[in-house]
C-alpha positions as CSV (number, residue, x, y, z in Angstrom):
1,M,0.0,0.0,0.0
2,A,1.4,3.4,-1.0
3,P,1.8,5.9,1.9
4,P,-1.0,8.6,1.8
5,I,-0.5,12.1,0.6
6,N,-0.8,14.7,3.3
7,Q,-4.5,15.1,4.2
8,A,-4.4,18.7,5.4
9,S,-2.6,20.0,2.3
10,A,-4.9,17.9,0.1
11,K,-8.0,19.5,1.5
12,T,-6.5,23.0,1.4
13,K,-5.3,22.8,-2.2
14,S,-8.7,21.3,-3.2
15,H,-10.5,24.5,-1.9
16,Q,-7.8,26.8,-3.4
17,S,-8.2,25.3,-6.9
18,A,-12.0,25.1,-7.0
19,A,-12.4,27.7,-9.7
20,I,-9.5,26.2,-11.7
21,A,-10.6,22.6,-11.3
22,S,-14.2,23.3,-12.5
23,G,-13.3,25.5,-15.4
24,P,-15.0,24.5,-18.6
25,K,-11.8,24.6,-20.7
26,H,-9.8,22.4,-18.3
27,S,-9.2,18.7,-18.9
28,L,-9.5,15.9,-16.4
29,L,-6.3,13.8,-16.6
30,L,-5.8,10.1,-15.6
31,I,-2.2,9.5,-14.6
32,Q,-1.0,5.9,-14.5
33,G,2.2,4.2,-13.4
34,D,4.3,3.8,-10.3
35,I,3.3,7.2,-8.7
36,D,5.4,8.5,-5.8
37,P,2.9,10.0,-3.3
38,A,5.3,12.8,-2.4
39,W,5.5,13.7,-6.1
40,A,1.7,13.6,-6.3
41,E,1.3,16.0,-3.4
42,Q,3.9,18.4,-4.7
43,S,2.6,18.4,-8.3
44,L,-0.9,19.3,-7.1
45,S,0.1,21.9,-4.5
46,A,3.0,23.9,-5.8
47,S,2.2,27.5,-6.7
48,N,3.6,27.0,-10.2
49,A,2.2,23.5,-10.6
50,L,1.0,22.4,-14.0
51,L,-1.6,20.2,-12.4
52,R,-4.5,20.9,-10.1
53,P,-6.5,18.6,-7.8
54,P,-10.0,17.8,-9.2
55,L,-12.8,19.6,-7.3
56,G,-14.6,17.4,-4.8
57,L,-12.1,14.5,-4.8
58,E,-11.4,13.3,-1.3
59,F,-7.8,12.7,-0.3
60,K,-8.6,9.1,0.8
61,A,-9.9,8.4,-2.7
62,Q,-6.8,9.9,-4.3
63,T,-4.6,7.8,-2.0
64,E,-6.4,4.6,-3.0
65,L,-6.0,5.5,-6.6
66,I,-2.2,5.9,-6.1
67,A,-2.1,2.5,-4.4
68,H,-3.6,1.1,-7.7
69,K,-1.1,3.0,-9.9
70,M,-3.5,5.8,-10.8
71,M,-4.1,9.4,-10.0
72,L,-6.6,12.1,-11.1
73,A,-5.6,15.7,-11.8
74,V,-6.9,18.7,-13.8
75,S,-4.9,20.5,-16.4
76,P,-5.4,24.2,-16.8
77,A,-3.0,24.3,-19.7
78,D,-4.0,25.6,-23.1
79,D,-2.2,22.8,-24.8
80,T,-3.1,19.8,-22.8
81,K,-1.6,17.3,-25.2
82,S,1.8,18.9,-24.9
83,L,1.5,18.9,-21.2
84,C,0.6,15.2,-21.2
85,L,3.6,14.3,-23.3
86,S,6.1,16.3,-21.4
87,L,4.9,15.0,-18.0
88,A,4.9,11.5,-19.3
89,T,8.4,11.8,-20.6
90,R,9.8,13.6,-17.5
91,E,8.1,11.4,-14.9
92,G,8.0,8.1,-16.6
93,L,4.2,8.0,-16.2
94,D,1.2,7.7,-18.6
95,V,-0.7,11.0,-18.7
96,N,-3.9,11.1,-20.8
97,V,-7.1,13.0,-20.9
98,L,-9.9,11.0,-19.3
99,N,-13.1,11.0,-21.4
100,L,-15.8,10.1,-18.9
101,Q,-18.4,9.4,-21.7
102,R,-16.2,6.7,-23.5
103,R,-17.9,3.3,-23.5
104,W,-17.2,0.0,-25.1
105,Q,-20.7,-0.1,-26.4
106,D,-19.9,2.8,-28.8
107,F,-17.2,0.8,-30.5
108,G,-17.1,-2.4,-32.5
109,M,-13.6,-3.1,-33.7
110,M,-10.0,-2.9,-32.6
111,A,-7.2,-2.9,-35.1
112,F,-3.7,-3.7,-33.7
113,D,-0.2,-3.4,-35.2
114,M,1.9,-6.4,-34.2
115,D,5.6,-5.7,-33.9
116,S,6.4,-3.8,-30.7
117,T,2.7,-3.3,-30.0
118,L,1.2,-6.8,-29.4
119,I,4.7,-8.4,-29.0
120,N,7.9,-6.9,-27.7
121,I,10.1,-7.5,-30.7
122,E,10.5,-6.5,-34.3
123,C,10.2,-9.8,-36.1
124,L,12.2,-8.9,-39.2
125,D,15.1,-7.6,-37.0
126,E,15.1,-10.9,-35.0
127,M,15.1,-12.9,-38.2
128,A,18.0,-10.8,-39.5
129,A,19.9,-11.4,-36.3
130,Y,19.5,-15.1,-36.8
131,A,20.8,-14.6,-40.3
132,G,23.8,-12.5,-39.2
133,C,22.7,-9.2,-40.6
134,G,20.8,-7.9,-37.6
135,E,22.4,-4.6,-37.0
136,Q,22.0,-3.5,-40.6
137,V,18.3,-4.4,-40.7
138,A,17.6,-3.0,-37.3
139,A,19.0,0.4,-38.3
140,I,16.7,0.6,-41.3
141,T,13.7,-0.5,-39.2
142,E,14.4,2.1,-36.5
143,A,14.6,4.9,-39.1
144,A,11.4,3.8,-40.7
145,M,9.5,3.6,-37.4
146,R,10.6,7.2,-36.6
147,G,9.2,8.3,-39.9
148,E,12.6,9.2,-41.3
149,I,12.3,7.1,-44.4
150,A,9.8,8.4,-46.9
151,D,9.5,5.3,-49.0
152,Y,8.5,2.5,-46.5
153,D,8.0,0.0,-49.3
154,E,11.5,0.4,-50.5
155,S,12.9,0.2,-47.0
156,L,11.1,-3.1,-46.4
157,R,12.4,-4.5,-49.7
158,Q,15.9,-3.6,-48.8
159,R,15.6,-5.4,-45.4
160,V,13.9,-8.5,-46.9
161,Q,16.6,-8.7,-49.6
162,L,19.2,-9.2,-46.9
163,L,17.4,-12.5,-45.9
164,K,18.0,-14.0,-49.4
165,G,19.3,-17.6,-49.2
166,Q,18.1,-18.1,-45.6
167,S,15.7,-20.9,-44.6
168,P,12.0,-20.1,-43.9
169,E,12.7,-22.0,-40.7
170,L,13.9,-18.7,-39.4
171,M,10.2,-17.8,-38.8
172,Q,9.4,-21.0,-37.0
173,R,12.5,-20.6,-34.8
174,L,11.4,-17.1,-33.9
175,I,7.9,-18.3,-33.0
176,R,9.3,-21.0,-30.8
177,E,12.0,-18.9,-29.1
178,K,10.9,-15.3,-29.0
179,L,7.2,-14.8,-29.6
180,R,5.7,-13.3,-26.4
181,L,2.8,-11.0,-25.9
182,Q,3.4,-7.5,-24.4
183,P,2.3,-7.0,-20.8
184,G,-1.5,-6.5,-20.6
185,V,-2.3,-7.6,-24.1
186,A,-4.0,-10.8,-23.2
187,R,-6.2,-9.1,-20.6
188,L,-7.1,-6.2,-23.0
189,A,-8.0,-8.6,-25.8
190,D,-10.1,-10.8,-23.4
191,C,-12.0,-7.8,-22.2
192,A,-12.6,-6.5,-25.7
193,R,-14.0,-9.8,-26.9
194,Q,-16.3,-9.9,-23.8
195,K,-17.6,-6.6,-25.0
196,N,-18.3,-8.0,-28.5
197,I,-15.4,-6.0,-30.1
198,K,-14.0,-7.5,-33.3
199,I,-10.2,-7.7,-33.2
200,V,-7.9,-7.5,-36.2
201,V,-4.2,-7.6,-36.5
202,L,-2.7,-5.5,-39.3
203,S,1.0,-5.9,-39.6
204,G,3.9,-5.1,-41.9
205,G,5.4,-8.3,-40.6
206,F,4.9,-11.7,-42.1
207,H,2.6,-14.7,-42.2
208,P,2.8,-17.2,-40.5
209,I,4.1,-15.2,-37.5
210,V,1.2,-12.9,-37.6
211,D,-1.2,-15.8,-37.7
212,V,0.2,-17.2,-34.5
213,V,-0.1,-13.9,-32.7
214,A,-3.6,-13.4,-34.0
215,Q,-4.5,-16.8,-32.6
216,M,-2.9,-16.0,-29.2
217,I,-5.2,-13.0,-28.7
218,G,-8.3,-14.6,-30.3
219,A,-8.4,-12.1,-33.2
220,D,-11.1,-12.3,-35.8
221,A,-8.8,-11.6,-38.7
222,C,-5.3,-10.7,-39.6
223,R,-3.4,-9.3,-42.6
224,A,0.4,-9.2,-43.2
225,N,3.1,-9.5,-45.8
226,R,4.4,-12.8,-47.2
227,L,8.0,-13.7,-47.9
228,S,8.8,-15.3,-51.3
229,V,10.4,-18.7,-51.3
230,S,12.3,-20.4,-54.2
231,D,13.7,-23.9,-54.1
232,G,12.9,-24.1,-50.4
233,M,14.8,-20.9,-49.4
234,L,13.9,-17.2,-49.0
235,D,14.6,-15.5,-52.3
236,G,14.7,-11.9,-50.9
237,G,11.4,-11.0,-52.3
238,L,7.8,-10.5,-51.2
239,I,4.6,-12.0,-52.6
240,G,1.9,-9.5,-53.7
241,S,1.5,-5.9,-52.7
242,I,3.1,-4.6,-49.5
243,L,1.0,-4.0,-46.4
244,N,2.1,-0.5,-45.7
245,A,0.5,2.4,-43.8
246,Q,-2.1,3.1,-46.5
247,A,-2.9,-0.6,-46.8
248,K,-3.5,-0.8,-43.1
249,A,-6.0,2.1,-43.4
250,R,-7.7,0.4,-46.3
251,F,-8.1,-2.8,-44.4
252,V,-9.6,-0.9,-41.4
253,D,-12.2,0.4,-43.8
254,A,-12.8,-2.9,-45.4
255,F,-13.3,-4.7,-42.1
256,L,-15.6,-2.0,-40.9
257,L,-17.7,-2.4,-44.0
258,Q,-17.7,-6.1,-43.6
259,W,-19.1,-5.9,-40.1
260,G,-21.5,-3.0,-40.7
261,L,-19.5,-0.5,-38.6
262,E,-18.5,3.2,-39.0
263,R,-15.1,4.6,-38.6
264,Q,-16.0,6.3,-35.3
265,Q,-16.7,2.8,-33.9
266,S,-13.1,1.7,-34.5
267,I,-10.0,1.7,-32.2
268,A,-6.5,1.6,-33.7
269,V,-3.4,0.8,-31.7
270,G,0.1,1.0,-32.9
271,D,3.6,2.3,-32.2
272,G,5.3,3.4,-35.4
273,A,4.9,5.8,-38.3
274,N,3.5,2.9,-40.4
275,D,0.4,3.0,-38.1
276,L,-0.4,6.7,-38.4
277,A,-2.8,6.3,-41.4
278,M,-5.1,3.8,-39.7
279,M,-4.9,5.7,-36.4
280,A,-6.0,8.9,-38.3
281,I,-9.2,7.4,-39.5
282,A,-10.1,5.5,-36.3
283,G,-12.7,6.8,-33.8
284,L,-10.0,6.4,-31.1
285,S,-6.3,6.0,-31.5
286,A,-3.9,4.7,-28.9
287,C,-0.2,3.9,-28.9
288,Y,2.1,1.8,-26.8
289,R,5.8,2.6,-26.2
290,A,5.6,4.5,-29.4
291,K,8.0,6.7,-31.3
292,P,7.5,10.5,-30.5
293,V,6.0,11.2,-33.9
294,V,3.2,8.7,-33.1
295,A,2.7,9.6,-29.4
296,A,2.2,13.2,-30.5
297,Q,-0.7,12.2,-32.7
298,A,-2.4,9.4,-30.7
299,A,-5.4,10.3,-28.5
300,L,-4.0,8.0,-25.8
301,S,-0.4,7.1,-25.2
302,F,0.9,4.3,-22.9
303,R,4.3,3.3,-21.8
304,A,4.6,3.0,-18.0
305,L,2.3,0.0,-17.5
306,G,0.9,-2.8,-19.7
307,L,-1.4,-2.2,-22.6
308,D,-4.4,-3.1,-20.4
309,A,-4.0,0.4,-18.9
310,L,-6.3,1.3,-21.8
311,L,-9.2,-0.4,-20.0
312,E,-9.4,2.4,-17.4
313,H,-10.4,4.8,-20.2
314,F,-13.7,2.9,-20.7
315,E,-16.6,3.2,-18.3
316,E,-17.4,-0.5,-18.2
317,T,-13.9,-1.7,-17.4
318,R,-12.7,0.9,-15.0
319,H,-11.3,-0.2,-11.6
320,P,-13.9,0.3,-8.8
321,C,-11.7,2.8,-7.0
322,L,-11.5,4.9,-10.1
323,Q,-15.3,4.8,-10.6
324,Q,-15.8,5.8,-7.0
325,A,-13.3,8.7,-7.3
326,I,-15.1,9.9,-10.4
327,G,-18.4,9.8,-8.6
328,Q,-17.0,12.4,-6.1
329,L,-16.0,15.0,-8.7
330,E,-17.9,18.2,-8.8
331,G,-18.7,20.1,-11.9
332,V,-18.0,17.2,-14.1
333,Q,-20.4,16.0,-16.8
334,R,-21.0,12.3,-16.6
């Protein structure tokens, strides 16, 4: 149990910030991660603090939230997104605007990237490491993920070409030795399925690796690239068109059409520049341990905890202590 923040100062600062905390232009923030109670108190009480305590929230409720790796605050900043990103980077926490009206019932599909989102590796980099060209491939991958390579398709072809002459067994070896879900992914996927959310995996990686990951999370569908094989060996090519950023967005639209859903009913989750197009058309975008260019554009950004931290941003799957705390807030539309 985390030690409580100071009760007297918590009450005082709550009264002092009443006008600020209830202002119509101010955003309610959910902070997640290993929160130091002393930092929490200081961040809400300092005269030049960037955060304010929510009006009506009892100190006991905030203390319980901190014990569950959460905290509520109000942002009086004009640019709340920049504040969230800077605080997250500086403090190693997840800082996001909390939309109290967001419900699973308003969504119907989640589209996930795979590499470094659902799993904690970049599969092509790992295959290249097996083949002895890991550093060369990883450098290209990193630049592409940061959005520094304009022609993604060409960068993928360059990396795949370096695997020429290798056995397709590289993929099966990777599946056996290194394929693990990111923290919180299984729980998030389970909860989404329970809420009748369709799940798709859209990856610039390769079948059959993507098929295995899709099966691990109970996905309804998956799409990915395919490596070309000649005479039983990888020939350095790809079969068919490349699944790039634009293709991911097209598949989102195609699956929405297939299931009778609208764009605003979709959630897109990724980590790299190749995910920005599908995130841009989705009703809700989220990123996990993402590159800065992606975190800056995603509605929700997570890094400190597992991907199941996203569950706290939906009314039906919030922790009871968060629901109770929200119930205490004054001047908040529910």
